[in-house]
C-alpha positions in Angstrom: 5.0 19.8 44.2 6.0 16.1 44.6 2.4 15.1 44.6 1.8 16.9 41.3 4.7 15.0 39.6 3.4 11.7 40.9 -0.1 12.5 39.8 1.1 13.5 36.3 3.2 10.3 36.1 0.2 8.2 37.0 -2.0 9.9 34.5 0.7 9.4 31.8 1.0 5.7 32.6 -2.7 5.1 32.4 -2.8 6.8 29.0 0.0 4.7 27.5 -1.0 1.7 25.5 -0.3 -1.6 27.2 0.3 -4.8 25.2 -1.9 -7.5 26.7 -2.5 -11.0 25.5 -6.1 -12.0 25.3 -7.9 -15.3 24.9 -11.4 -15.4 23.5 -13.6 -18.5 23.9 -16.6 -19.4 21.8 -19.2 -22.2 22.0 -22.8 -23.0 21.2 -25.3 -22.7 24.0 -28.3 -25.0 24.6 -30.4 -22.8 22.2 -27.8 -23.1 19.4 -26.6 -19.5 19.7 -22.8 -18.8 19.6 -21.5 -17.3 22.8 -18.2 -15.4 23.1 -16.4 -14.9 26.5 -13.1 -14.3 28.0 -13.7 -17.4 30.2 -14.3 -21.0 29.0 -17.6 -22.7 29.6 -18.0 -24.9 32.6 -18.4 -28.0 30.4 -18.6 -29.0 26.7 -16.6 -28.2 23.6 -15.4 -24.7 22.8 -13.0 -22.9 20.4 -10.2 -20.8 21.7 -8.5 -17.8 20.0 -5.4 -16.3 21.4 -4.6 -12.6 20.5 -1.2 -11.2 21.4 -1.4 -7.6 20.5 -4.5 -5.4 20.7 -5.0 -2.9 17.8 -3.2 0.4 18.2 -5.1 3.2 19.9 -6.4 6.0 17.7 -3.9 8.9 17.2 -4.3 11.9 19.5 -4.8 15.0 17.4 -3.0 18.2 18.4 -5.2 21.3 18.0 -2.4 22.9 16.1 -1.7 20.0 13.8 -2.7 20.2 10.1 -6.1 18.6 9.4 -6.0 15.2 7.7 -6.8 15.3 3.9 -10.4 14.3 3.2 -10.8 11.5 0.6 -12.5 12.7 -2.6 -15.9 11.3 -3.5 -14.4 9.7 -6.6 -10.7 9.0 -6.4 -8.8 9.9 -9.6 -6.4 7.2 -10.8 -3.3 8.3 -12.7 -3.8 5.7 -15.4 -7.4 4.4 -15.0 -8.3 1.3 -17.1 -10.1 2.1 -20.3 -13.9 2.2 -19.9 -16.1 -0.2 -21.9 -19.5 0.1 -23.4 -21.3 -2.9 -25.1 -24.5 -2.9 -27.1 -26.7 -5.6 -25.6 -29.7 -5.3 -28.0 -30.3 -5.4 -30.8 -27.8 -7.9 -32.2 -25.7 -7.3 -35.3 -27.8 -8.1 -38.5 -30.9 -8.7 -36.4 -34.3 -8.4 -38.1 -36.9 -6.6 -36.1 -40.5 -7.1 -37.2 -42.7 -4.3 -35.8 -45.4 -2.6 -37.8 -45.2 0.5 -35.6 -41.4 0.7 -36.2 -40.5 0.3 -32.5 -36.9 -0.6 -31.7 -35.5 -1.3 -28.2 -31.8 -0.5 -27.7 -29.9 -1.3 -24.5 -26.3 -1.1 -23.5 -24.0 -2.2 -20.7 -21.1 -0.1 -19.3 -18.4 -0.9 -16.8 -18.8 2.6 -15.4 -21.9 3.6 -13.5 -23.9 6.2 -15.4 -24.0 9.1 -12.9 -23.0 12.7 -12.6 -20.2 13.0 -15.3 -21.0 9.9 -17.3 -23.6 9.6 -20.0 -24.3 7.6 -23.1 -25.3 8.8 -26.6 -27.2 6.7 -29.2 -26.0 7.2 -32.8 -28.1 6.2 -35.8 -26.4 6.2 -39.2 -23.4 7.9 -37.6 -25.5 10.9 -36.3 -26.5 11.5 -32.6 -30.0 10.4 -32.0 -31.8 12.2 -29.2 -30.2 13.7 -26.1 -27.4 12.3 -24.1 -28.7 10.0 -21.3 -27.9 8.6 -17.9 -30.1 5.6 -18.7 -28.8 2.7 -20.6 -32.0 1.9 -22.6 -33.9 3.6 -25.4 -37.2 2.9 -27.1 -36.9 4.3 -30.6 -40.3 4.9 -32.3 -41.4 5.0 -35.9 -38.2 3.5 -37.4 -38.5 3.4 -41.2 -38.3 0.1 -43.1 -34.8 -1.1 -44.1 -31.3 -1.3 -42.8 -30.1 1.0 -40.0 -26.6 1.3 -38.4 -26.6 1.8 -34.6 -23.8 2.6 -32.2 -23.5 4.0 -28.7 -20.7 6.2 -27.2 -19.9 6.6 -23.5 -19.1 10.1 -22.5 -17.4 11.6 -19.5 -17.9 15.4 -19.1 -19.0 15.4 -22.8 -15.8 13.8 -24.0 -16.1 10.4 -25.8 -14.2 7.8 -23.7 -15.6 4.5 -25.3 -17.8 3.4 -28.1 -19.4 0.3 -29.4 -18.8 -1.2 -32.8 -21.6 -0.3 -35.2 -24.4 -2.9 -35.7 -26.8 -3.2 -38.6 -30.4 -3.7 -37.8 -33.1 -4.5 -40.4 -36.6 -3.1 -39.7 -39.5 -5.0 -41.3 -42.8 -3.2 -41.4 -45.9 -4.0 -43.4 -46.6 -1.4 -46.0 -50.0 0.4 -45.8 -51.2 -1.6 -48.8 -50.5 -4.9 -46.9 -52.2 -4.0 -43.7 -55.5 -5.8 -43.2 -58.5 -3.4 -43.0 -60.3 -3.6 -39.7 -64.0 -3.6 -39.6 -65.8 -0.5 -38.4 -67.6 -0.7 -35.0 -70.9 -2.5 -35.4 -70.0 -4.0 -38.8 -69.3 -7.8 -39.1 -65.9 -8.9 -40.3 -65.6 -9.4 -44.1 -65.4 -13.2 -43.8 -68.9 -13.2 -42.1 -70.6 -11.6 -45.1 
């Protein structure tokens, strides 16, 4: 019986954390690599770091204890900072010259576009195309004239930020102004 108590006491003592001071030495070897050791080198210069307390041991979990709460994938802040969305291109009052009427639109957000976050392009105050998780659009066949563009950032379908509207001017040659191209096998008009 006495042996069991001594054995139990010895086991308990070995499991208890012990505060031990530690000194770590570091130096460069002949190949220029950094070496770490608990003993200083036989010769040469070295750095010495003294540590008084080792880190605490991990907690011992009881089988009957409540499980630790798992962190959520996206922590919810009580008062998160407002999200921002900025229209990068085109610039306000920019003139775009493209006879096919192509217009590139790109935005920047401070929130990554994933899962619950999307952006929506608006032309003349109306949604243009579907909501997107991509921050660039290539708008085709834009008519000549002035167009108002804006972008809204949505979270779960609810608008959380928007850009100020910008006006863009599309210049396209009219059909009467386009030069006629020669047919295959025909010389250009200047050559005749």
